[in-house]
C-alpha positions, 0 to 999 in steps of 0.5 A: 893402865894401857898394856901390851895386849891393848897395843897388840889389839890396836894393831889388828884394828889398824891392819887394813887401813893404816900403813906400816911405814918404812924403817930406813937406815940413815947412812950419813948420820950413821957414819958421822955419829958412829952408830947404826941409825934408822928412821921410822918414817911415819911422815909417810903415813896416809894423813902425813902423821902417826896421829892417824893410828890413835885416832882410828883406834879410838873411833873403831872402838866407839859404839854406834850410838857414840859414833852417831852423835859425832866426834870432836877434837882439839888439835894443832893439825895432825890429830885433826887429820887423823880423826877426820879420816877415821870419822869419814871411814866410819861414816860419822861427823867430825868437828875439829877446833884448831889454833888460829895460827895452824898452817894452811896445809893442815887445815886444808888436810882436815877439810879434805876428809869432810870435817868441820873446822873451827879456828880459835885461840892462840895455841892448842890449850885454848882450842882445847877449851873451846872444843870441850865446851862445844862437846858438852853443849852438843852431847858429842864424843870428845877424842883427846889427842893424847890423854886417852887410853885408846889413842895411846894404844894406837900410837904404841903400834909404832913400837910393834912395827919397829921391833918387827922391822929391827928386833935388836934395837938398842935405843928409841928416840921419840918426839914429845908434845902432850906425851901420847906417842912416847907413852904408847911406844915406851909401854910397848917397847919396854914390855917386850924388851926392858933393856931398850933405852927410850929418849924423849925430845921436846922443843925448847919453846915447849918444854913443860914435859921435860921440866916435869920429868926432871921435877917428877911433878907436873909443871905447865909452861907459861907459854909456848913458841916453837916452829915444831907446832905439832908438839907445842903443848903448854900443859902437862897431863899428870897421867901421861907424866906418870907413864913417862916417869915409869918407862922413859929413860931421859928427856932432852930438848932441841932449839928451833935452829937445831930443828930447822937444821934437821928439817933441811938435812932430811929434805936434802940428804934423805928426800924426806919432807918432815915438819918441825915436830917430826924432825926433833928426834933427828935434831937430837942426834945431829946436835949430840943431845943423846949418847948413841955411839956403837948403838942401833938407834931408831929415830921416830920421824912422826910427821910431814905436814909442814907449811910451805911458807915455813919450809921456804923460810927454813931453806932460805936460812939454811942456804945462808947459814951453809954459805950457799947464798950470800946477800949483799948491799953494794953502794954504786955511783949512779951512772951508765955502766956501773952495774955492769962493772959490778956484775963483771966482778961476780962473773969473774968469781963464778957467783951466780946472781939470783936476785937483784934490786936497785934503790936511788931514794934512800936517805942514807945515800949521797946524791949520785949514789945508788944501793944495789941489793944482790943475792948470790948463789955461792959455793961455800965460805971460801968462795964468799971470802973471795967475793968480798976481797974482790969487791974491796980491791975494786973500792966498793962499799958494801954490807953483807946481810 
């Protein structure tokens, strides 16, 4: 059983290498939710994620023989980077098995620390099976991303930092994938102050741990699908479930849309680059999944290694949802001056054209007509309604997409 002393010992091992990340107040959330809300920004960790803590603690505790044989891991990305960094620091080889769909930024991050990357399987569990097989065949040391005492103890150092930075904290909100992060945090926090409330947050597309928590027995997900790839874990580890049942007060879930909202909010309002798994704790607060009124709350922002393509998609959808971007298909007469007349309407409405495309070939068009697909930068719902009304008044056929 992992103890508070194990986590304190891990903290000493990490002191000269792993960053003590900031704990910053979230003023906009605090005002809206009538609570004192703080963000533990482990997305600013050296490798962009809390996972470095557990991986480094594990490798630091290996003897020379095991280090010399080399270490192996399966990971969706963040544990991989943490272990690759630790292996490079201690001068041992690392082989990392990652799902084939792992974002390029995470694969590149692992390779930058000198590790060998093997892309295999559709999800973490399939990559894990390949990693275990490789470990046995090559007599290497397997470092599990969450079901390992030394790894759990390393992750628990986050709680020690939070309680140093904010001793009178009431409530900790923590992402859950495999459960190693919340297990370490909960053991440390509850050992110091049993009255601290611990809430775990899963993604709706990977909620095996939530279902297991409610049933008080392991229930594996049939499949996982979520933008929070760092917590997209299918199978539930009984040992970690037992720790969570003992120390965690509740487990809630957030949808991908809610997570995307949190990513965009953190980027815009707090200037924080956060991946899906790192944003679920904030998503739970934003979408009222937790009762925090008048409490002092810390949301663990666990990682920031988001794929640029995913970030671009989230921003695009966020702009449309918040009525700051408007996509239209307008039917014009295909004659000189028709497009100029249309753009004059947008100019009169103070709507900026950010993209435009012209189509004369669609089978849906009559002869002499053209489709113009236009993206506009707009200033809210009322502004968009003004644009629609002006188009109607001038007799245009259009569709908002």
